[in-house]
Backbone as XML, in Angstrom:
<?xml version="1.0"?>
<chain id="A" units="angstrom">
  <residue number="1" name="MET">
    <atom name="N" x="129.576" y="-52.076" z="54.629"/>
    <atom name="CA" x="130.310" y="-53.264" z="54.376"/>
    <atom name="C" x="129.988" y="-53.699" z="52.833"/>
  </residue>
  <residue number="2" name="ASN">
    <atom name="N" x="129.135" y="-53.052" z="52.255"/>
    <atom name="CA" x="128.875" y="-53.503" z="50.892"/>
    <atom name="C" x="128.513" y="-52.425" z="50.156"/>
  </residue>
  <residue number="3" name="GLU">
    <atom name="N" x="128.633" y="-52.419" z="48.765"/>
    <atom name="CA" x="128.481" y="-51.216" z="47.848"/>
    <atom name="C" x="127.032" y="-50.753" z="47.803"/>
  </residue>
  <residue number="4" name="ALA">
    <atom name="N" x="126.011" y="-51.780" z="47.835"/>
    <atom name="CA" x="124.825" y="-51.503" z="47.600"/>
    <atom name="C" x="124.010" y="-51.890" z="48.977"/>
  </residue>
  <residue number="5" name="SER">
    <atom name="N" x="123.754" y="-51.013" z="49.967"/>
    <atom name="CA" x="123.192" y="-51.359" z="51.059"/>
    <atom name="C" x="122.059" y="-51.604" z="51.227"/>
  </residue>
  <residue number="6" name="SER">
    <atom name="N" x="121.297" y="-52.730" z="51.687"/>
    <atom name="CA" x="119.785" y="-52.639" z="51.993"/>
    <atom name="C" x="119.375" y="-52.321" z="53.326"/>
  </residue>
  <residue number="7" name="ARG">
    <atom name="N" x="120.218" y="-51.676" z="54.171"/>
    <atom name="CA" x="120.056" y="-51.184" z="55.310"/>
    <atom name="C" x="118.775" y="-50.135" z="55.377"/>
  </residue>
  <residue number="8" name="SER">
    <atom name="N" x="117.484" y="-50.448" z="56.087"/>
    <atom name="CA" x="116.718" y="-49.578" z="56.229"/>
    <atom name="C" x="115.734" y="-49.634" z="57.628"/>
  </residue>
  <residue number="9" name="HIS">
    <atom name="N" x="115.084" y="-48.611" z="57.917"/>
    <atom name="CA" x="114.295" y="-48.777" z="59.078"/>
    <atom name="C" x="112.532" y="-48.518" z="58.809"/>
  </residue>
  <residue number="10" name="SER">
    <atom name="N" x="111.882" y="-49.042" z="59.385"/>
    <atom name="CA" x="110.633" y="-48.915" z="59.108"/>
    <atom name="C" x="109.741" y="-48.712" z="60.604"/>
  </residue>
  <residue number="11" name="ILE">
    <atom name="N" x="108.678" y="-47.549" z="59.919"/>
    <atom name="CA" x="107.805" y="-47.499" z="61.103"/>
    <atom name="C" x="106.480" y="-47.415" z="60.467"/>
  </residue>
  <residue number="12" name="LEU">
    <atom name="N" x="105.563" y="-48.326" z="61.120"/>
    <atom name="CA" x="104.184" y="-48.460" z="60.537"/>
    <atom name="C" x="103.286" y="-48.103" z="61.523"/>
  </residue>
  <residue number="13" name="THR">
    <atom name="N" x="102.434" y="-47.166" z="61.326"/>
    <atom name="CA" x="101.504" y="-46.682" z="62.394"/>
    <atom name="C" x="100.001" y="-46.856" z="62.014"/>
  </residue>
  <residue number="14" name="PHE">
    <atom name="N" x="99.395" y="-47.685" z="62.875"/>
    <atom name="CA" x="97.727" y="-47.904" z="62.802"/>
    <atom name="C" x="97.080" y="-46.891" z="63.499"/>
  </residue>
  <residue number="15" name="THR">
    <atom name="N" x="96.129" y="-46.184" z="63.113"/>
    <atom name="CA" x="95.167" y="-45.375" z="63.856"/>
    <atom name="C" x="93.627" y="-46.031" z="63.620"/>
  </residue>
  <residue number="16" name="VAL">
    <atom name="N" x="93.173" y="-46.219" z="64.877"/>
    <atom name="CA" x="91.894" y="-46.439" z="64.804"/>
    <atom name="C" x="90.954" y="-45.601" z="65.586"/>
  </residue>
  <residue number="17" name="LEU">
    <atom name="N" x="90.033" y="-45.145" z="64.754"/>
    <atom name="CA" x="89.062" y="-44.092" z="65.621"/>
    <atom name="C" x="87.571" y="-44.914" z="65.555"/>
  </residue>
  <residue number="18" name="GLN">
    <atom name="N" x="87.041" y="-44.939" z="67.053"/>
    <atom name="CA" x="85.785" y="-45.292" z="67.199"/>
    <atom name="C" x="84.768" y="-44.224" z="67.295"/>
  </residue>
  <residue number="19" name="GLU">
    <atom name="N" x="84.022" y="-44.200" z="66.617"/>
    <atom name="CA" x="82.820" y="-43.217" z="66.833"/>
    <atom name="C" x="81.434" y="-43.701" z="67.109"/>
  </residue>
  <residue number="20" name="ASP">
    <atom name="N" x="81.094" y="-43.212" z="68.128"/>
    <atom name="CA" x="79.644" y="-43.482" z="68.533"/>
    <atom name="C" x="78.481" y="-42.676" z="67.686"/>
  </residue>
  <residue number="21" name="LEU">
    <atom name="N" x="78.087" y="-43.289" z="66.567"/>
    <atom name="CA" x="77.055" y="-42.645" z="65.725"/>
    <atom name="C" x="75.558" y="-42.285" z="66.571"/>
  </residue>
  <residue number="22" name="SER">
    <atom name="N" x="75.367" y="-42.770" z="67.536"/>
    <atom name="CA" x="74.040" y="-42.766" z="68.365"/>
    <atom name="C" x="74.113" y="-41.394" z="69.178"/>
  </residue>
  <residue number="23" name="ARG">
    <atom name="N" x="75.370" y="-40.772" z="69.316"/>
    <atom name="CA" x="75.739" y="-39.646" z="70.183"/>
    <atom name="C" x="76.093" y="-38.530" z="69.551"/>
  </residue>
  <residue number="24" name="SER">
    <atom name="N" x="75.718" y="-37.555" z="69.556"/>
    <atom name="CA" x="76.333" y="-36.214" z="68.861"/>
    <atom name="C" x="77.352" y="-35.602" z="69.490"/>
  </residue>
  <residue number="25" name="ASP">
    <atom name="N" x="77.872" y="-35.929" z="70.566"/>
    <atom name="CA" x="79.034" y="-35.253" z="71.222"/>
    <atom name="C" x="80.398" y="-35.996" z="70.821"/>
  </residue>
  <residue number="26" name="ALA">
    <atom name="N" x="81.440" y="-34.978" z="70.987"/>
    <atom name="CA" x="82.531" y="-35.933" z="70.550"/>
    <atom name="C" x="83.414" y="-36.509" z="71.471"/>
  </residue>
  <residue number="27" name="SER">
    <atom name="N" x="82.981" y="-36.571" z="73.093"/>
    <atom name="CA" x="83.397" y="-37.205" z="74.077"/>
    <atom name="C" x="83.190" y="-38.716" z="73.963"/>
  </residue>
  <residue number="28" name="ALA">
    <atom name="N" x="82.480" y="-39.244" z="72.810"/>
    <atom name="CA" x="81.817" y="-40.408" z="72.948"/>
    <atom name="C" x="83.038" y="-41.183" z="71.961"/>
  </residue>
  <residue number="29" name="ASN">
    <atom name="N" x="83.864" y="-40.411" z="71.323"/>
    <atom name="CA" x="84.608" y="-41.029" z="70.424"/>
    <atom name="C" x="86.026" y="-41.711" z="71.120"/>
  </residue>
  <residue number="30" name="PHE">
    <atom name="N" x="86.536" y="-42.371" z="70.384"/>
    <atom name="CA" x="87.951" y="-43.096" z="70.903"/>
    <atom name="C" x="88.895" y="-43.100" z="69.885"/>
  </residue>
  <residue number="31" name="MET">
    <atom name="N" x="90.087" y="-42.750" z="69.912"/>
    <atom name="CA" x="90.993" y="-42.643" z="68.991"/>
    <atom name="C" x="92.425" y="-43.852" z="69.865"/>
  </residue>
  <residue number="32" name="SER">
    <atom name="N" x="92.894" y="-44.675" z="68.922"/>
    <atom name="CA" x="94.055" y="-45.534" z="69.513"/>
    <atom name="C" x="95.009" y="-45.474" z="68.342"/>
  </residue>
  <residue number="33" name="ARG">
    <atom name="N" x="96.115" y="-45.806" z="68.951"/>
    <atom name="CA" x="97.643" y="-45.533" z="67.777"/>
    <atom name="C" x="98.362" y="-46.991" z="68.256"/>
  </residue>
  <residue number="34" name="PHE">
    <atom name="N" x="98.816" y="-47.737" z="66.976"/>
    <atom name="CA" x="99.577" y="-48.751" z="67.428"/>
    <atom name="C" x="100.551" y="-48.702" z="66.391"/>
  </residue>
  <residue number="35" name="ARG">
    <atom name="N" x="101.802" y="-48.802" z="66.982"/>
    <atom name="CA" x="103.128" y="-48.548" z="66.056"/>
    <atom name="C" x="104.185" y="-49.711" z="65.982"/>
  </residue>
  <residue number="36" name="LEU">
    <atom name="N" x="104.400" y="-50.333" z="64.784"/>
    <atom name="CA" x="105.145" y="-51.314" z="64.744"/>
    <atom name="C" x="106.699" y="-50.922" z="64.194"/>
  </residue>
  <residue number="37" name="VAL">
    <atom name="N" x="107.855" y="-50.875" z="64.783"/>
    <atom name="CA" x="109.051" y="-50.261" z="64.312"/>
    <atom name="C" x="109.886" y="-51.532" z="63.974"/>
  </residue>
  <residue number="38" name="ASP">
    <atom name="N" x="110.600" y="-51.473" z="63.023"/>
    <atom name="CA" x="111.581" y="-52.415" z="62.685"/>
    <atom name="C" x="112.931" y="-51.736" z="62.262"/>
  </residue>
  <residue number="39" name="LEU">
    <atom name="N" x="113.941" y="-52.045" z="63.180"/>
    <atom name="CA" x="115.228" y="-51.457" z="63.016"/>
    <atom name="C" x="115.973" y="-52.395" z="62.008"/>
  </residue>
  <residue number="40" name="ALA">
    <atom name="N" x="116.729" y="-51.654" z="61.054"/>
    <atom name="CA" x="117.920" y="-52.319" z="60.420"/>
    <atom name="C" x="118.809" y="-53.288" z="61.164"/>
  </residue>
  <residue number="41" name="GLY">
    <atom name="N" x="119.041" y="-54.240" z="60.662"/>
    <atom name="CA" x="119.950" y="-55.101" z="61.538"/>
    <atom name="C" x="121.339" y="-54.602" z="61.885"/>
  </residue>
  <residue number="42" name="SER">
    <atom name="N" x="121.958" y="-54.954" z="62.733"/>
    <atom name="CA" x="123.389" y="-54.765" z="63.346"/>
    <atom name="C" x="124.333" y="-55.228" z="62.400"/>
  </residue>
  <residue number="43" name="GLU">
    <atom name="N" x="125.477" y="-54.632" z="62.221"/>
    <atom name="CA" x="126.753" y="-55.073" z="61.608"/>
    <atom name="C" x="127.421" y="-56.298" z="62.444"/>
  </residue>
  <residue number="44" name="ARG">
    <atom name="N" x="127.939" y="-57.275" z="61.845"/>
    <atom name="CA" x="128.419" y="-58.043" z="62.822"/>
    <atom name="C" x="130.116" y="-57.820" z="62.616"/>
  </residue>
  <residue number="45" name="GLN">
    <atom name="N" x="130.619" y="-57.707" z="63.694"/>
    <atom name="CA" x="132.040" y="-57.550" z="63.638"/>
    <atom name="C" x="132.989" y="-58.621" z="63.205"/>
  </residue>
  <residue number="46" name="SER">
    <atom name="N" x="132.440" y="-59.823" z="63.165"/>
    <atom name="CA" x="133.056" y="-61.117" z="62.956"/>
    <atom name="C" x="133.230" y="-61.006" z="61.330"/>
  </residue>
  <residue number="47" name="LYS">
    <atom name="N" x="132.214" y="-60.501" z="60.766"/>
    <atom name="CA" x="132.325" y="-60.535" z="59.168"/>
    <atom name="C" x="132.974" y="-59.269" z="58.414"/>
  </residue>
  <residue number="48" name="VAL">
    <atom name="N" x="133.372" y="-58.371" z="59.375"/>
    <atom name="CA" x="134.354" y="-57.221" z="58.959"/>
    <atom name="C" x="135.720" y="-57.912" z="58.746"/>
  </residue>
  <residue number="49" name="ASN">
    <atom name="N" x="136.439" y="-57.641" z="57.478"/>
    <atom name="CA" x="137.961" y="-57.770" z="57.533"/>
    <atom name="C" x="138.738" y="-57.026" z="57.881"/>
  </residue>
  <residue number="50" name="VAL">
    <atom name="N" x="139.343" y="-57.362" z="59.126"/>
    <atom name="CA" x="140.008" y="-56.537" z="59.644"/>
    <atom name="C" x="141.517" y="-57.266" z="59.822"/>
  </residue>
  <residue number="51" name="ASP">
    <atom name="N" x="142.249" y="-56.602" z="59.043"/>
    <atom name="CA" x="143.746" y="-57.062" z="58.765"/>
    <atom name="C" x="144.648" y="-55.735" z="59.000"/>
  </residue>
  <residue number="52" name="SER">
    <atom name="N" x="145.960" y="-55.852" z="58.390"/>
    <atom name="CA" x="146.552" y="-54.677" z="58.881"/>
    <atom name="C" x="146.589" y="-53.475" z="57.731"/>
  </residue>
  <residue number="53" name="GLN">
    <atom name="N" x="145.544" y="-53.593" z="56.834"/>
    <atom name="CA" x="145.262" y="-52.515" z="55.983"/>
    <atom name="C" x="144.196" y="-51.625" z="56.582"/>
  </residue>
  <residue number="54" name="GLN">
    <atom name="N" x="144.644" y="-50.051" z="56.403"/>
    <atom name="CA" x="143.514" y="-48.932" z="56.994"/>
    <atom name="C" x="142.094" y="-49.474" z="56.762"/>
  </residue>
  <residue number="55" name="VAL">
    <atom name="N" x="141.808" y="-49.968" z="55.546"/>
    <atom name="CA" x="140.443" y="-50.166" z="54.837"/>
    <atom name="C" x="139.809" y="-51.009" z="56.197"/>
  </residue>
  <residue number="56" name="GLY">
    <atom name="N" x="140.444" y="-52.005" z="56.354"/>
    <atom name="CA" x="139.743" y="-53.155" z="57.176"/>
    <atom name="C" x="139.391" y="-52.273" z="58.410"/>
  </residue>
  <residue number="57" name="GLU">
    <atom name="N" x="140.422" y="-51.626" z="59.197"/>
    <atom name="CA" x="140.249" y="-50.895" z="60.409"/>
    <atom name="C" x="138.999" y="-49.846" z="60.414"/>
  </residue>
  <residue number="58" name="GLU">
    <atom name="N" x="138.665" y="-49.433" z="59.356"/>
    <atom name="CA" x="137.981" y="-48.239" z="59.296"/>
    <atom name="C" x="136.524" y="-48.925" z="59.071"/>
  </residue>
  <residue number="59" name="GLN">
    <atom name="N" x="136.364" y="-49.938" z="58.577"/>
    <atom name="CA" x="135.047" y="-50.999" z="58.282"/>
    <atom name="C" x="134.702" y="-51.337" z="59.566"/>
  </residue>
  <residue number="60" name="PHE">
    <atom name="N" x="135.896" y="-51.810" z="60.397"/>
    <atom name="CA" x="135.254" y="-52.277" z="61.799"/>
    <atom name="C" x="134.810" y="-51.103" z="62.666"/>
  </residue>
  <residue number="61" name="LYS">
    <atom name="N" x="135.579" y="-49.885" z="62.682"/>
    <atom name="CA" x="135.271" y="-48.557" z="63.457"/>
    <atom name="C" x="133.599" y="-48.353" z="63.045"/>
  </residue>
  <residue number="62" name="GLU">
    <atom name="N" x="133.513" y="-48.236" z="61.874"/>
    <atom name="CA" x="132.224" y="-48.002" z="61.334"/>
    <atom name="C" x="131.197" y="-48.830" z="61.876"/>
  </residue>
  <residue number="63" name="ALA">
    <atom name="N" x="131.380" y="-50.306" z="61.527"/>
    <atom name="CA" x="130.339" y="-51.387" z="61.961"/>
    <atom name="C" x="130.059" y="-51.017" z="63.655"/>
  </residue>
  <residue number="64" name="ILE">
    <atom name="N" x="131.040" y="-50.635" z="64.304"/>
    <atom name="CA" x="130.804" y="-50.191" z="65.931"/>
    <atom name="C" x="129.991" y="-49.057" z="65.934"/>
  </residue>
  <residue number="65" name="GLU">
    <atom name="N" x="130.116" y="-48.083" z="65.126"/>
    <atom name="CA" x="129.436" y="-47.041" z="65.124"/>
    <atom name="C" x="127.956" y="-46.902" z="64.645"/>
  </residue>
  <residue number="66" name="ILE">
    <atom name="N" x="127.889" y="-48.163" z="63.677"/>
    <atom name="CA" x="126.348" y="-48.378" z="63.318"/>
    <atom name="C" x="125.587" y="-48.997" z="64.432"/>
  </residue>
  <residue number="67" name="ASN">
    <atom name="N" x="126.310" y="-49.888" z="65.148"/>
    <atom name="CA" x="125.594" y="-50.577" z="66.303"/>
    <atom name="C" x="125.296" y="-49.578" z="67.179"/>
  </residue>
  <residue number="68" name="LEU">
    <atom name="N" x="126.093" y="-48.878" z="67.584"/>
    <atom name="CA" x="125.828" y="-47.722" z="68.653"/>
    <atom name="C" x="124.808" y="-46.892" z="68.231"/>
  </residue>
  <residue number="69" name="SER">
    <atom name="N" x="124.383" y="-46.414" z="67.032"/>
    <atom name="CA" x="123.454" y="-45.686" z="66.682"/>
    <atom name="C" x="122.081" y="-46.466" z="66.621"/>
  </residue>
  <residue number="70" name="LEU">
    <atom name="N" x="122.260" y="-47.684" z="66.375"/>
    <atom name="CA" x="121.105" y="-48.540" z="66.366"/>
    <atom name="C" x="120.504" y="-48.895" z="67.639"/>
  </residue>
  <residue number="71" name="PHE">
    <atom name="N" x="121.604" y="-48.857" z="68.746"/>
    <atom name="CA" x="121.085" y="-49.006" z="69.966"/>
    <atom name="C" x="120.585" y="-47.958" z="70.632"/>
  </residue>
  <residue number="72" name="THR">
    <atom name="N" x="121.065" y="-46.801" z="70.257"/>
    <atom name="CA" x="120.598" y="-45.448" z="70.578"/>
    <atom name="C" x="119.163" y="-45.171" z="70.004"/>
  </residue>
  <residue number="73" name="LEU">
    <atom name="N" x="119.017" y="-45.623" z="68.923"/>
    <atom name="CA" x="117.694" y="-45.360" z="68.301"/>
    <atom name="C" x="116.748" y="-46.247" z="69.062"/>
  </residue>
  <residue number="74" name="ARG">
    <atom name="N" x="117.044" y="-47.459" z="69.269"/>
    <atom name="CA" x="116.317" y="-48.416" z="69.969"/>
    <atom name="C" x="115.936" y="-47.814" z="71.264"/>
  </residue>
  <residue number="75" name="GLN">
    <atom name="N" x="116.630" y="-47.210" z="72.029"/>
    <atom name="CA" x="116.232" y="-46.458" z="73.340"/>
    <atom name="C" x="115.394" y="-45.480" z="73.313"/>
  </residue>
  <residue number="76" name="VAL">
    <atom name="N" x="115.552" y="-44.392" z="72.399"/>
    <atom name="CA" x="114.709" y="-43.578" z="71.837"/>
    <atom name="C" x="113.298" y="-43.761" z="71.746"/>
  </residue>
  <residue number="77" name="ILE">
    <atom name="N" x="113.247" y="-45.014" z="70.659"/>
    <atom name="CA" x="111.825" y="-45.280" z="70.436"/>
    <atom name="C" x="111.059" y="-45.888" z="71.459"/>
  </residue>
  <residue number="78" name="SER">
    <atom name="N" x="111.869" y="-46.782" z="72.540"/>
    <atom name="CA" x="111.227" y="-47.476" z="73.794"/>
    <atom name="C" x="110.801" y="-46.071" z="74.625"/>
  </residue>
  <residue number="79" name="ALA">
    <atom name="N" x="111.677" y="-45.256" z="74.640"/>
    <atom name="CA" x="111.051" y="-44.212" z="75.790"/>
    <atom name="C" x="109.966" y="-43.460" z="75.366"/>
  </residue>
</chain>
């Protein structure tokens, strides 16, 4: 909907490793991961200029597809 899109996704992963230095075996070590996911915002159909021109209709269809792909990405990450 704009010429210079600021749309992006971010995934930040924290990995924490706890080592028991008093023991020599690796079974005393623990590792944890924490992920933060920020999905780009959805397109608002109310802001898409839909009129009798083909361009407006195409933008509206594109906004619907963007929202559908974001919804699907969210489901994949949640799974």
